[in-house]
C-alpha positions as CSV (number, residue, x, y, z in Angstrom):
1,M,56.6,59.9,-72.1
2,I,55.5,56.5,-73.1
3,F,59.0,55.6,-73.6
4,R,59.8,56.7,-70.2
5,E,57.0,54.8,-68.6
6,R,58.0,51.7,-70.5
7,Q,61.4,52.2,-69.3
8,Q,60.3,52.4,-65.7
9,L,58.1,49.4,-66.2
10,A,60.9,47.4,-67.6
11,I,63.2,48.6,-64.7
12,C,60.5,47.4,-62.3
13,V,59.9,44.1,-64.0
14,L,63.7,43.6,-64.2
15,A,64.0,44.5,-60.3
16,G,61.0,42.2,-59.5
17,A,62.7,39.3,-61.6
18,M,66.0,39.9,-59.7
19,I,64.3,40.1,-56.3
20,T,62.3,36.9,-57.2
21,G,65.4,35.2,-58.6
22,F,67.4,36.2,-55.5
23,L,64.5,34.8,-53.2
24,L,64.3,31.5,-55.1
25,V,67.9,30.8,-56.0
26,R,69.7,32.3,-52.9
27,Y,67.6,33.2,-49.9
28,L,65.1,30.2,-49.7
29,P,67.8,27.5,-50.1
30,L,70.1,29.2,-47.6
31,R,67.1,29.6,-45.1
32,Q,66.4,25.9,-45.6
33,K,70.1,25.0,-44.9
34,I,70.0,27.2,-41.8
35,R,66.9,25.4,-40.5
36,S,68.5,22.0,-41.1
37,V,71.8,23.0,-39.3
38,E,69.7,24.3,-36.4
39,Q,67.9,21.1,-36.1
40,T,71.1,19.0,-36.4
41,R,72.6,21.3,-33.8
42,T,69.6,20.7,-31.5
43,A,69.8,17.0,-32.0
44,Q,73.6,17.0,-31.2
45,T,73.0,19.1,-28.1
46,V,70.4,16.5,-26.9
47,A,72.7,13.6,-27.7
48,V,75.6,15.3,-25.8
49,A,73.3,16.0,-22.7
50,T,72.2,12.4,-22.8
51,A,75.6,11.0,-22.9
52,L,76.7,13.3,-20.1
53,A,73.8,12.0,-18.1
54,K,74.7,8.5,-18.8
55,S,78.3,9.1,-18.2
56,T,77.5,10.1,-14.7
57,Q,75.8,6.7,-14.3
58,L,78.9,4.8,-15.5
59,P,80.8,4.6,-12.0
60,A,77.6,3.1,-10.6
61,F,77.3,0.5,-13.3
62,K,81.1,-0.3,-13.0
63,K,80.6,-0.7,-9.3
64,Q,77.6,-3.0,-9.9
65,R,79.6,-5.1,-12.4
66,D,82.5,-5.5,-10.1
67,E,80.1,-6.5,-7.3
68,L,78.5,-9.1,-9.5
69,K,82.0,-10.3,-10.6
70,C,82.8,-11.0,-6.8
71,L,79.4,-12.6,-6.2
72,V,79.5,-14.9,-9.2
73,G,83.2,-15.6,-8.9
74,D,84.9,-17.7,-11.8
75,Y,81.7,-19.4,-12.8
76,E,83.2,-21.4,-15.7
77,A,85.8,-22.8,-13.4
78,K,83.0,-24.1,-11.1
79,V,81.4,-26.1,-14.0
80,P,83.9,-28.9,-15.1
81,R,84.2,-30.3,-18.5
82,E,84.0,-33.8,-17.3
83,R,81.2,-35.5,-15.4
84,A,83.3,-36.5,-12.3
85,L,80.3,-37.7,-10.3
86,G,82.2,-40.2,-8.4
87,S,84.6,-37.6,-7.2
88,F,81.8,-35.3,-6.2
89,L,79.9,-38.1,-4.4
90,Q,83.3,-38.9,-2.5
91,Q,83.7,-35.1,-1.7
92,I,80.1,-35.0,-0.2
93,T,80.8,-38.2,1.8
94,R,84.1,-36.9,3.1
95,L,82.4,-33.6,4.1
96,M,79.5,-35.4,5.9
97,N,82.1,-37.5,7.8
98,E,84.1,-34.5,8.6
99,H,81.0,-32.7,10.2
100,N,80.0,-36.0,12.1
101,L,76.8,-36.3,10.2
102,N,75.0,-39.6,10.7
103,E,72.6,-41.8,8.6
104,Q,74.1,-40.5,5.4
105,L,72.4,-41.1,2.0
106,I,73.7,-39.8,-1.2
107,Q,71.9,-40.7,-4.3
108,P,72.3,-39.4,-7.8
109,G,69.4,-39.0,-10.2
110,K,68.9,-39.1,-14.0
111,E,71.0,-36.7,-15.9
112,L,69.4,-33.7,-17.9
113,S,71.3,-32.2,-20.6
114,D,71.2,-29.8,-23.5
115,D,73.9,-28.7,-25.9
116,Q,75.7,-26.5,-23.3
117,L,75.3,-28.1,-19.8
118,T,74.4,-31.2,-18.3
119,C,73.0,-31.4,-14.8
120,I,72.8,-34.2,-12.4
121,P,70.3,-34.1,-9.6
122,V,71.4,-35.5,-6.3
123,I,69.4,-36.4,-3.2
124,M,71.3,-36.0,0.1
125,Q,70.1,-37.1,3.5
126,C,71.7,-37.1,6.9
127,K,71.2,-36.4,10.6
128,G,73.2,-34.1,12.9
129,S,73.0,-31.0,15.0
130,L,71.9,-27.8,13.5
131,R,75.4,-26.4,13.8
132,Q,76.8,-29.4,11.9
133,M,74.3,-28.8,9.2
134,F,75.2,-25.1,9.0
135,D,78.9,-26.0,8.8
136,F,78.4,-28.8,6.2
137,F,76.5,-26.3,3.9
138,R,79.2,-23.6,4.3
139,T,81.8,-26.1,3.2
140,L,79.5,-27.3,0.4
141,Q,79.3,-23.7,-0.8
142,A,83.3,-23.4,-0.7
143,L,83.5,-26.5,-3.2
144,D,85.3,-25.9,-6.3
145,R,82.3,-27.2,-8.3
146,L,79.0,-25.4,-8.7
147,V,76.2,-26.9,-6.5
148,R,72.8,-25.5,-6.6
149,I,70.3,-26.4,-3.7
150,E,66.8,-26.9,-5.3
151,H,65.1,-28.0,-2.2
152,L,66.1,-28.2,1.5
153,E,64.1,-29.7,4.3
154,L,65.2,-29.7,7.9
155,S,63.1,-31.4,10.7
156,N,63.7,-31.9,14.4
157,A,63.9,-35.4,15.8
158,G,60.7,-36.6,17.4
159,D,62.4,-36.9,20.9
160,F,63.6,-33.3,20.8
161,S,67.2,-34.3,21.5
162,G,68.5,-31.4,19.3
163,E,69.2,-33.6,16.3
164,V,68.0,-32.4,12.9
165,S,67.2,-34.6,9.9
166,M,68.3,-33.0,6.7
167,R,67.0,-33.8,3.1
168,A,68.3,-31.8,0.2
169,D,67.7,-31.9,-3.6
170,V,70.9,-30.5,-5.2
171,V,72.0,-30.2,-8.7
172,I,75.5,-30.4,-10.0
173,Y,76.7,-29.4,-13.5
174,Y,79.3,-30.2,-16.1
175,R,80.0,-29.1,-19.7
176,P,79.6,-32.0,-22.2
177,G,81.7,-32.1,-25.3
178,S,84.7,-30.0,-26.2
179,G,85.5,-26.8,-24.7
180,T,85.6,-25.1,-27.9
181,Q,81.9,-25.6,-28.3
182,W,81.4,-24.1,-24.9
183,E,83.7,-21.1,-25.7
184,K,81.9,-20.3,-29.0
185,T,78.5,-20.7,-27.5
186,K,79.5,-18.3,-24.7
187,R,80.5,-15.7,-27.1
188,G,77.1,-16.0,-28.9
189,K,78.5,-17.9,-31.9
190,R,76.4,-21.2,-31.7
191,V,78.0,-24.2,-33.5
């Protein structure tokens, strides 16, 4: 009888050891792997949902990019590599003459520069009708060179004849140095 009890006890201990071994060696590691796979799957599901949400916004971003391209145009082509101040001043004088503007004054200021761009402030003054001024600025905008208007002042003549005096502070730009530096800087590879 004692032998039988010992045998049953040995069987129970052996069964307990097998169950414990199975739990420790097989079940718990597999359970941990299942949890890890479920977490990865959840993360991937969230990533796919986020990507789908963003992909629906992609056409709107493409449309916005195309609108900005149309608005900006060929920006680099409007910033010449050479100074060409004399040519610009001649263009402005020609435009003022074309629009029959009187008492013309075009005066360049001191250049300001950094390693990428140089800007030249220019003061422009003239007199004419409001329509002539409007047409002048429309053709100024259409120039092949970027012109930024910093300050514009229009004032009526004292005798109310319909003549307007205009004073504008504008800035023109050019790229100093070689084009390769501009190209590298543009791509984010500063020299």
